[in-house]
C-alpha positions in Angstrom: 161.1 -103.8 82.4 164.5 -104.3 80.8 164.7 -106.1 77.4 167.1 -108.8 76.3 169.3 -107.8 73.4 169.1 -110.3 70.6 171.6 -108.6 68.2 174.9 -106.8 68.5 174.5 -103.3 69.9 177.0 -100.8 71.3 177.3 -100.1 75.0 175.6 -96.7 74.5 172.7 -98.2 72.6 172.3 -101.0 75.2 172.0 -98.5 78.0 170.0 -95.8 76.2 167.4 -98.3 74.9 167.0 -100.0 78.3 168.4 -103.4 77.4 169.8 -105.8 80.1 173.5 -105.1 80.7 175.6 -107.4 82.9 177.8 -104.8 84.6 181.5 -105.5 84.0 182.7 -102.0 84.8 184.4 -103.2 88.0 186.5 -105.7 86.1 187.3 -103.1 83.4 188.5 -100.7 86.1 190.7 -103.5 87.6 192.2 -104.3 84.2 192.9 -100.7 83.4 194.5 -100.0 86.8 196.7 -103.1 86.9 197.6 -103.6 83.2 201.2 -102.5 82.5 201.6 -103.4 78.8 200.7 -101.6 75.6 198.3 -104.3 74.4 195.9 -106.8 75.8 194.7 -110.1 74.1 191.0 -110.8 74.8 190.7 -114.5 74.4 186.9 -115.3 74.6 184.7 -117.5 72.5 182.5 -116.3 69.7 179.5 -114.2 70.8 180.9 -113.8 74.3 180.8 -110.0 74.5 184.2 -108.8 73.3 182.7 -106.1 71.1 180.4 -104.8 73.9 183.3 -104.8 76.3 185.5 -102.7 74.0 182.5 -100.4 73.3 182.1 -100.0 77.1 185.8 -99.1 77.4 185.5 -96.6 74.5 182.5 -94.9 76.1 184.3 -94.8 79.4 187.3 -92.9 77.9 184.9 -90.6 76.0 183.6 -89.5 79.4 179.8 -89.8 78.9 179.1 -90.1 82.7 175.3 -90.4 82.3 175.7 -93.8 80.7 177.5 -95.1 83.7 175.3 -93.5 86.4 173.7 -96.8 87.6 176.7 -99.0 87.0 179.5 -100.0 89.5 182.0 -97.4 88.1 179.5 -94.6 88.2 178.7 -95.4 91.9 182.3 -95.8 92.8 183.2 -92.5 91.2 180.4 -90.7 93.1 181.3 -92.2 96.4 185.0 -91.5 96.0 184.2 -87.8 95.2 182.1 -87.7 98.3 184.8 -89.0 100.6 187.4 -86.7 99.1 185.2 -83.6 99.6 184.3 -84.6 103.2 188.0 -85.2 104.2 189.1 -81.9 102.6 186.6 -79.8 104.7 
C-alpha cells in the first residue's frame, strides 16, 4: 500500500520510498515540447508542489529511467521505442 507524504521530499525519494505520486509527467512533457522561451514562471500557491515538479524535471534530465518506469512518460517512451523498432523491420 502506498503512503501519503506529509513532508517535503524529492521526486526520487517519493518514488523509491513508495509514497503516493500524482503523475504529472505527461504535462511536463507537453511543457518541455512546446515551451520556446529560456525561462518559465511557475505561479502556484504555497505547498502546491512546485519543488516536487522541479525535482521531477531534474530527475528526468538526469536520465534515471527506473524512477519513471510506472509513470506516463516511462510508458510513452517504451511504447514509442516499440513502434519504431517494429516499423524499421
